[in-house]
N, C-alpha and C positions, 0 to 999 in steps of 0.2 A: 653629805660624803665627800671625800675628796676622791677624785678620778684619777687611776694610775695612768701617767703619760707615757706612751709607747715612741721609743727612740730608733733611729737607723743603727743597725748593728755595722760595724766596722766591715764586714764582707759585704753586706747589702751597698753600703757606700762604695766598695770598692769596683762592685760590679755595674753599679749605674753610671761610674766615672769612667769605667772603660767602655762601655757602651757609646757614651757621649763622646769619647775620644775617636772611636771608630767612625761614628758617623761625621764627625769633625773632617777625618781624615779623607772619607769618600766625597763629602760636599764641597770642602774648600776648593780643590781644583775646579769644579763643575762652577760655584760661584765666581771663582776669578776667571775663568774661560768665558763666562756670559758677561762679566764687566768689560773683559778687554774687547769682547765682540762688539758690546754695545757702543764703546768707544771708537771702535774702528768705522762702524756704521755712521756715527754722528759726524765723523771726520770726512767720511766721503760725502755725507749731504752738504757739509759746510763747503767744502773744495768745488762741490758743483753749482751751490747758490752763488758762490763769489764769481764762478766762472760764467753764469749765466748773466750777471749783474755786469761783468767787463763787456760781455756780448751785445748787451744792451745799450751799454755807453757806447760802443764801437759804431753801431747802428745809427743811433741818435746824431752822435757829432760827425760822423764820416772820417774820422781820424783812424790814421794807421798804428797810432802808438799813443802811450801817456805821454803827456809834454810836461816839462818843467815849467813853461811857461804858455799856456793855450789861451793867453789873454786875446779880446776881441779889439784888435786896434787896425784901423778907426773902427768905429761904431757902426760903420756900413754894413757889417755882417762879414761873412767868410767869402773869399774869392782868391782865385788862382792868380798870379802875378805872370800875365804872359800877353801877347801883342794884341788879344781882343780885351782883357781886363788888367790893364796897366796897375790900377791901385786896388788890386786884389788883397785882401788881409788875412788870408788863411796863415795860421800859426806856422812857424817855422817848425818842419819836421824832420831836421837833419839830425846827426848822430849829438852834435852838441846840445840838443833841445829834449831828447828824448829820457824818459826814467828808465833806468836799467833794473832796477829792483823795486818791487812794491812788497808791504809787508802789513799784517794786522798788528795788534796788540800781542804781546807776549813775550816770553823769553827767547833769548837767541840760542838754538838748539847748537849742540856740539857737532862738529863735521867729521866724519869718519874718513879712512884712510883713503876709500873710493870716490868720496865725495869732493865739492868744489867750495873754497872758502868764500867765493864771492857771494854764496848762499847767507853767509854769517856776518855781512858789513854791516857796520852801524847806518843808522838814519843820519842823512845830512841835509835834508828838506830840497835835495836838487836832483841828482842821479839817483837817490835812494829815498824813496818816500812811503807814507802810510797809505794803504789802500783807500782809506775812509776819505781822505782829502781829495779824493778824485771822483769817487762814484756816491759818496754820501753829502759831502759838504760843499764840494766845488770850490776848493781852497788849497790847488796845489802848492805844494811847499811852505804853507801853513801861510801864504801871501795871498790876500785878496785881490790884489792886481794882476795875478797871475791866473785867475778864474777863467773857464772856459765859456765862450759865447753862449747866451742863453736864448731862448725866442723873442724876449724883450730887447736884444739887442739888434735883432734883425729889422729892416725898414721895407717900406713898400716901394716899388717901381725906382729903385735908383740905377741911373745908366750904366754906372761902373760895376754893378753886381754880377757875380757869376750865377746865372739861372740854376746851376747845379747846388749851390748852397744859400742862395737870398730867395725872399719870398716875393712873388710878383702877384698882383691882383689877378692878372689873367696871362695865359700863355705860358711858355718856358716849362720848366721841369715840375715847376709850383712845390718844391719842397724847402722844408725847413730843417736844414742840420743844424743842430744846437744841443746843449747839454739841458736833459729834461729830467733829472734825477730829484730827489734821491733814488738809487738804485738798490739800496738795502739800506735797513735801519741801523743806526748805531747804538751801541760800539759793535765793530766786528771783532768778536771774542778771539782768544787763542784757542789752539786746536784743544783736542780733549785732555792732553799732557802737560798743558801749561805753555807750551812753545807757539811761536808766531808763524802763521800762514807766509808763503813768499811766493813771488811771480817773477819768472825770469822775463818782464815785460820788454826788453830791448829787442826781444826776438818775437814780439807779438804781429808783425805784418807777414803775411804769407808770401814774400816775394822770392822768387827763384831766379834771379837776375842778379849780376854783381855791377850792373852800370850806374846805380846810383846808392850803391852801399859801399861802407869803410871795410876793406877786407880785413883790417887790423882789427877792427871791433869784432865783425861778423864770422870770422874764421876763413881759414885758406879756401880760396875758390868762391868766396864772396856768397855762399848758401846761408840762408838764414836757418837757425837751429829751431827746434819745437820749444814753444812757448806752454809753460805748465803752471797750474796753481799746485803748490807742493807742501806737504806736511811731514815732519822728521819721521811720524809715527811712533808706534810703542816703544821704541828703544831710544827716542828722543835725538837720535843721531842722523844727520844727512849724509846718505851714501850715494846721492845722485850728481852727476856733473851738471854743471849750471848751463853748459851747451848741449842738452838732450839729446842724445843720439837713439832714434828709433823707437821712443816713446816707453822705454824700459826702465822703471824706476830702480833705485839702488836699493838692495836688501830689503827693510820693512817699508821705506817711505813711501808714502801714498800720494799720486797725483791725478789731477785732471787736465787733461789736453786743451789747450785754448787754441792753438794752431800747429798743426804738425809739418813742418818745414824740411825736415831732414830728406837727404837724398843719399843713395848708395854710394 
């Protein structure tokens, strides 16, 4: 015998679709808010991880800045050029050899009315470089000859080495300041919205003295500004000054402070 098949009536379908529509209207904002918050949490974790890697780099190398050319010339290890260590080989850390802007992979975000176009400058493998080349591959400017010194570049007992940097068999400071990375795993991905992370690394050194600073580069009065790891945030638009004042991010930008150098 054939069974009679029961179909949904038009009224029943209308009721079901209405209920589903109401549920979607209620749940959609909740889901959207959950996704947005999850992206913000991930972004904060990313910029903190990048910040920690940079701090380890600074601690290991004793550099004040990221350098366009951090090469170990000569191979005798780092040393200051002064009356005691005339042949010192510490890389030149003046303004001309500093990396002004470090970025990760990702799109260049828009810059808002309150932002600074310096954040959006393209890579030139010199003053603007990828973070990865400094804390992952030791390849500043995509140039192997510009690599920072490593432990294998240091030697024992050289008379012309500065004990603050060189390795001695006994006595002295007994430290080996050298690049010991990688400090993160590659690749350093874009932020959750597909844009690049950026660091105003020119302001990394927390020096509050204009004696050895280029005032035109570092601002009136010679004070160094705050150095931060920055993401443009959910609106994908940078609204923070490049010379960050008082650790305050613009609009919904997300920042992690590496060094707070602002002065009132």
